[in-house]
N, C-alpha and C positions, 0 to 999 in steps of 0.2 A: 537454411536458418529458419527456425520456427518462431512465429510471432504470435503472442497472445493479443487479441484485439477486443476492446470493450468500449461501450459508450459510457462516458463520464456521468451522464444524466440517469443512467439506469441503476435502480437499486438492486437489480439482480445480476450485476456485472460479474460478481465473484464466481458464480457457478452456472448461470443459465444463458447469458447472452455473449459469452466469449466464443470466439472461433479461432481455430488454428490455421494459419496460412497467411498469405499476402493478398491484398486486394489490388488488382491491376489499376493503374491510373491514379493512385492516391500518393500524395507526396506529404511527408511529415512537415509540420510547421515548426519553425524555430521559435521557441518561447522568448518572451522578453528577458533581458539579462538579469533584471532585478525582481525576482518574485517577492522579495520582502516588502516592496512597496505596495503590492496588491493585497496583502493580508491585512485585514482591518483589525482594529483593537478588539472588536467583538469576537472575531474568529480566533484570536490568540487567547482570549480569556476563556472561551468555551471549548470543551473537549469534544472533538469529533469522534464518532464511533469508530473503533479500531484504529484510531490515530492518536488520540490523547490530546495533550495540551502542548502548545509551542513553548519550548524551554530554552531554545537558542536560535538566534537569528543573526546571520552575517551575509556579506556579499556572496560568499562561496557556498554557504551551507545553511539549511534550515533543519532543526531537530525537534521532533515531538517525542514525548514520553507518556506512557500510560501504565496503569496497574489495573488488572482485572479485579472487579468486586468479587466477593465469595460466590454470589449468584452466577455471574458471568463465567467464572472459573469452573464452577460445577457444571454449567451447561456445556462449556467447551470440552470438559473431560469426558463427555459422552462420545466424542469422536475417538475411536480406538483402532489401532492396527493390532489384531490379536487381542490381547488384554491390556495393551499399553496405551494410555491416553496421551495424545499429542495434538499440537495445534494443526488444524486442517490447512492444506495448501491454499485453499480458497481464501483463507483469512489474509494471507500475504497479498493476494491480488486485491482484496478489499482495502488493505492499507494503502496500496498504490493508488487505487481509485479515490480514496479519501484525500490523498495529497493533491490530486488533480482538481477535485471539486472544491477544496479549500483554497487553493492558491491560484489556479489557472481558470478563472471564471469565464474567459472568452473562448475556451476550447470545449468542443462538444464530444470529442472522442480521443482515445489514446491507444497506442500500441505499446506493449511491453516486449522489449527485445533483450537479448542476451540474459535471459532469466536463468539464474543459478541458485539452486537450493544446496546449501553447504552442510548444515547440520540440522538435526531434528530438534524442535522445541518440545521437550517432554513436559507434560502437565501433571505428573504424578507426585511431585514433591510439595505436599500441602503445608509443611512447616516453614518454608522459606518465602520471603517476599519477592515476587516476580515483577520485574520492571521490563517493559518492552520499549525499545527505542526505534523510531523510524526517522531516517535521515535522508534528506534530499541534497545531493552534492551537485549544485548547478554548474560548477566548473568542470565536471566530468560528464558532459552530455546528459544532464538531468538523471544521474544515477540515484536510484532509491536503494538504500541498504536497511536491513532489518536485523537488529541485534537484541539480545536480552541478557539479563543477569539476575541472580538471586542474591538477596541481601546486598552486601557490599563487595561481591566478588568481581572478577574481570568480566568484560562484555564478551559474549559468545556470538559469533556471526552466524545467521541462519539463512539469509537470502539476499541476493542483489539482483537488480534489473534496471534497464534503462527505459525511461519514458520518452516516447515520440508522440508529440501532441499534434492534433489535427482538428480542423473545423468542419470536416466532412459531415454530411447528414446521411446516415444509413436509412434505406427504405424500411418501413415497418415490415415485419415478417407476417405474411398472410397464412394462417394456420387452417383456413377453411378448405 
């Protein structure tokens, strides 16, 4: 099983400080059952980058939604496979990191397990209003799912992953 590992405090978690593999001797920490109590009113009112604003909160699930500004969309459209603009995979990891830093303040690191990318989120349709939804299902082992829709169409599933939270402190990497 491959595990994506990142520090929740790192701003480079999406592409530079992830490692693939397992670290011997680390045990995931079980998060508190009610993340909703740890999210402050300020956090729900403010949109987190790549997370958006909290739009739904219950015992079992938290849901954030966001819409990219024209500037953000134009920037993200620069990521292409061939000539096709699509949302980079690192953005999905950044969304998961934002869930951790927004709601799990006492955890310093996390692992993403059971990562599945199901469909590509294409960014070439400029005429439609794109809404991205990030949902944390606490009842399902802290599963994060990422979906989107254009205008008022049905939600398309793009990725799902499980969060395993940890309080471990990784040693800084000496590059000298």
